[in-house]
BAVEX-724136 format. One line per 2 residues: number of its first residue (from 1); for each residue x, y, z of C-alpha. Coordinates in steps of 0.25 Angstrom, whole numbers. Layout:
NUM> X Y Z | ...
//
This chain:
1> 236 407 477 | 242 417 468
3> 249 410 456 | 261 420 458
5> 262 416 473 | 262 401 469
7> 273 403 459 | 282 410 469
9> 280 400 480 | 283 389 469
11> 296 397 466 | 299 398 481
13> 297 383 482 | 305 380 470
15> 317 388 474 | 318 381 488
17> 318 368 481 | 329 373 472
19> 337 377 484 | 335 363 491
21> 337 356 478 | 351 363 476
23> 355 360 490 | 351 345 488
25> 361 344 477 | 373 347 486
27> 372 333 492 | 372 320 483
29> 361 313 492 | 352 325 491
31> 354 328 476 | 342 321 471
33> 333 327 481 | 339 341 478
35> 336 338 463 | 322 334 466
37> 319 347 474 | 325 355 463
39> 316 348 453 | 304 350 462
41> 308 365 463 | 309 367 448
43> 295 360 446 | 289 370 457
45> 296 382 450 | 290 378 437
47> 276 377 443 | 278 390 450
49> 281 396 436 | 269 390 429
51> 259 397 439 | 265 411 437
53> 255 421 432 | 264 425 421
55> 261 413 413 | 250 415 403
57> 252 402 395 | 257 388 398
59> 258 383 383 | 273 385 381
61> 276 382 396 | 270 368 394
63> 277 366 381 | 290 369 388
65> 286 360 400 | 284 348 390
67> 297 351 382 | 305 353 394
69> 300 340 400 | 303 332 387
71> 317 338 387 | 320 337 402
73> 315 323 405 | 325 316 395
75> 336 325 400 | 334 321 414
77> 331 307 413 | 337 301 400
79> 350 308 400 | 362 299 404
81> 371 303 416 | 382 305 406
83> 375 315 399 | 370 323 411
85> 381 334 411 | 377 338 396
87> 362 337 400 | 364 347 412
89> 372 356 402 | 360 355 392
91> 350 358 403 | 358 371 407
93> 357 375 393 | 342 374 393
95> 341 381 406 | 349 393 401
97> 342 393 388 | 329 395 396
99> 334 407 404 | 340 413 391
101> 327 412 384 | 319 418 396
103> 329 430 396 | 328 432 381
105> 312 431 381 | 311 440 393
107> 320 451 387 | 313 450 374
109> 299 451 380 | 302 463 389
111> 310 470 378 | 299 468 367
113> 288 472 377 | 294 485 380
115> 296 482 395 | 308 488 401
117> 318 478 406 | 325 482 419
119> 339 481 422 | 337 470 432
121> 329 461 423 | 338 464 411
123> 350 460 419 | 343 447 422
125> 339 444 408 | 353 447 402
127> 359 439 413 | 350 427 410
129> 352 428 395 | 367 429 396
131> 369 418 405 | 358 409 400
133> 363 410 385 | 378 407 389
135> 373 395 397 | 365 390 386
137> 377 389 376 | 387 386 387
139> 378 374 392 | 376 369 378
141> 392 369 376 | 393 361 389
143> 382 351 384 | 390 350 371
145> 403 347 378 | 397 337 387
147> 389 330 376 | 402 330 368
149> 396 337 355 | 405 349 359
151> 420 347 362 | 422 344 377
153> 436 351 376 | 437 366 379
155> 435 374 366 | 444 386 366
157> 450 396 356 | 460 407 356
159> 455 420 362 | 443 413 369
161> 445 420 383 | 445 434 376
163> 432 430 368 | 425 425 380
165> 428 438 388 | 423 446 376
167> 410 439 375 | 408 440 390
169> 411 455 390 | 401 457 378
171> 390 449 385 | 392 458 398
173> 391 470 389 | 378 465 382
175> 373 462 396 | 375 476 401
177> 369 482 389 | 356 474 389
179> 354 476 404 | 356 491 403
181> 348 492 390 | 338 480 389
183> 333 485 375 | 347 482 369
185> 341 468 364 | 353 467 355
187> 363 466 367 | 353 456 374
189> 353 446 362 | 368 448 359
191> 371 445 374 | 362 432 372
193> 370 428 360 | 383 431 366
195> 379 423 379 | 377 411 370
197> 391 412 364 | 397 415 378
199> 391 401 383 | 398 394 371
201> 411 401 374 | 411 398 389
203> 409 383 388 | 416 379 375
205> 430 381 382 | 427 372 394
207> 431 358 393 | 422 346 396
209> 429 344 409 | 423 357 414
211> 409 354 410 | 404 351 424
213> 408 365 428 | 402 371 415
215> 389 364 418 | 388 369 432
217> 392 383 427 | 381 383 416
219> 371 379 426 | 375 391 434
221> 373 400 422 | 360 394 419
223> 355 397 433 | 360 411 433
225> 352 413 420 | 340 407 426
227> 341 416 438 | 342 428 429
229> 330 423 422 | 322 423 435
231> 326 438 438 | 322 442 424
233> 308 436 424 | 306 437 440
235> 306 422 442 | 311 419 457
237> 313 404 455 | 322 406 443
239> 330 416 451 | 332 406 463
241> 334 394 454 | 344 401 445
243> 352 407 456 | 353 393 463
245> 357 387 450 | 367 398 446
247> 374 398 459 | 375 383 461
249> 380 381 447 | 390 392 449
251> 395 386 462 | 396 372 457
253> 404 378 445 | 414 384 454
255> 415 371 462 | 417 362 450
257> 427 371 443 | 435 370 456
259> 434 355 456 | 439 355 441
261> 450 364 444 | 444 375 434
263> 443 389 438 | 429 394 438
265> 433 406 429 | 438 395 418
267> 425 389 419 | 417 402 417
269> 425 406 405 | 428 393 398
271> 443 392 395 | 446 406 400
273> 460 404 405 | 461 390 400
275> 471 381 407 | 485 381 400
277> 490 369 393 | 498 361 402
279> 506 348 402 | 500 336 409
281> 506 323 414 | 506 312 404
283> 502 298 406 | 513 293 397
285> 521 282 403 | 510 279 414
287> 502 267 414 | 488 264 420
289> 485 251 428 | 472 244 423
291> 464 235 431 | 454 224 428
293> 439 225 433 | 442 212 442
295> 454 219 449 | 447 232 451
297> 435 225 456 | 443 217 466
299> 449 231 471 | 435 237 473
301> 429 224 480 | 440 225 491
303> 441 240 492 | 436 246 505
305> 435 260 500 | 432 264 485
307> 430 278 480 | 423 279 466
309> 426 291 457 | 416 293 446
311> 418 301 434 | 412 304 421
313> 416 291 415 | 406 285 425
315> 395 293 420 | 399 289 405
317> 398 274 409 | 386 276 417
319> 392 267 427 | 387 273 440
321> 378 261 443 | 389 252 442
323> 398 260 451 | 387 260 461
325> 386 245 460 | 401 243 462
327> 401 252 474 | 390 244 480
329> 399 231 478 | 411 238 484
331> 403 242 496 | 397 228 498
333> 411 223 499 | 414 233 510
335> 420 244 502 | 416 259 503
337> 413 267 490 | 413 282 489
339> 411 290 476 | 421 302 474
341> 414 313 466 | 422 324 459
343> 415 337 457 | 417 337 442
345> 416 322 440 | 408 320 427
347> 403 331 418 | 393 339 427
349> 392 343 442 | 388 331 450
351> 389 321 438 | 394 310 447
353> 385 312 458 | 373 311 449
355> 379 299 442 | 381 291 455
357> 368 295 461 | 361 289 448
359> 367 275 453 | 362 278 467
361> 376 279 473 | 374 283 488
363> 376 298 489 | 385 296 502
365> 395 289 493 | 398 301 485
367> 409 310 489 | 414 323 484
369> 428 325 480 | 432 333 493
371> 425 322 502 | 432 310 495
373> 446 314 491 | 452 312 505
375> 446 297 505 | 454 292 493
377> 467 289 500 | 459 279 509
379> 451 273 498 | 455 259 492
381> 450 262 478 | 446 274 470
383> 437 270 458 | 437 280 447
385> 426 279 436 | 427 288 425
387> 433 300 432 | 446 306 427
389> 451 320 429 | 444 321 443
391> 454 310 448 | 466 314 441
393> 478 316 451 | 484 326 441
395> 475 336 447 | 483 335 459
397> 497 331 454 | 499 338 441
399> 500 353 440 | 501 353 425
401> 488 345 424 | 476 354 419
403> 468 348 431 | 478 351 441
405> 471 356 454 | 458 350 451
407> 452 343 463 | 452 328 460
409> 447 315 467 | 459 308 474
411> 457 295 468 | 472 293 466
413> 474 292 481 | 465 280 483
415> 472 267 485 | 468 261 472
417> 461 268 460 | 453 261 449
419> 449 269 437 | 438 265 428
421> 440 271 414 | 438 268 399
423> 452 272 396 | 463 282 398
425> 456 295 392 | 458 307 400
427> 447 315 408 | 442 329 404
429> 455 335 407 | 462 327 396
431> 473 323 405 | 479 310 410
433> 474 305 424 | 485 302 433
435> 476 293 442 | 475 283 430
437> 490 280 431 | 492 280 446
439> 497 268 453 | 485 265 461
441> 475 267 449 | 470 256 440
443> 461 258 428 | 449 249 424
445> 447 253 410 | 433 252 403
447> 419 257 404 | 416 261 418
449> 402 254 418 | 408 241 413
451> 420 242 422 | 411 244 434
453> 402 232 430 | 415 223 429
455> 419 228 443 | 405 226 449
457> 406 211 444 | 420 209 449
459> 417 215 463 | 405 206 464
461> 413 194 460 | 425 197 470
//
């Protein structure tokens, strides 16, 4: 069979597997299968590329294969769950860098060889370089904020909005110039440099609380750059995979920005139209009710219905296996345990789902916010572990709060609430949590993992 036919059949099979893989990610119980299908699809796509007739030497390809495997394996296997968000941002940076380098290489090769570059191809090359370069630096800043070697707070300055608009306008002008006149190499490389600067300025003004949306958005940009690469070099699987990646990332960004009460325009343009300074309610004069592990275990042992609300603190403590063990004990005592998942709990899309799946928590126990919120009023006990802003009633009750209007989990409406927390530090939003001071809330202070181990021991003894 002709090698080109084999390549195209491989691309078709890979594209089908990508689509089914993406579909599988829509349901927790099918997510692993979806990931496996997508991984097999990528392997087939690579094989389809390796048999193409355009390849005249496999030397550098083998070098890339070895280096990529040496980098990718540790990133996939050894990176702890707490570092997964920054690993995702880091991966986006490499994907965007690859698309950018392909665009620059294709442009340079065609230009120096004297080949004419048509408007369609030049548009694709300019697009992939523009979006690829800004994704490289934007993802790097997101990685830095998550890894905490860059400040997690929004970095803003006077006149920022005007500067961003001017840079975007200049980039658009350079894009048009190079499309109409491909030989204007100065405009092409100036656009490349400017795109890297825009990526920095896009993400620096965004705070750590919005990083899940930023990661999703950078994923979308990287996908769009990959699709443009496919158009530029005539690679069908890149077009399909990039379009799927770009569209799904864009949709997810919109969904998550709504879940965080952020306008999508604010996410796109950083701190453009940043929220005004407002006075928030103070916790002065209020007191929290602390509880011992023995008392908390007694409530859990006799609770008929429990809703567990995981947050980033659960990931930090690596306590997912302990919460699974505690849930098993509650169910042995006749109780029912559900897990309430807020769309932006953690630091990346689906962070809590992945964390709980690692502990083999049954998929049918995981409930999205819209499914579970109506059940809190009939729930004996809500167990909050490391979550903060996503259960703060100020989002409903305090119009002066910066999170007012953000959809939250209705933990405060359960009959009793127990919060596992190290101390009284605020969440990403930097505000007091009204839930901690509610009459039906008790605080169990300490490391989540150690606290859960104590609860497990006490429940066994009760």
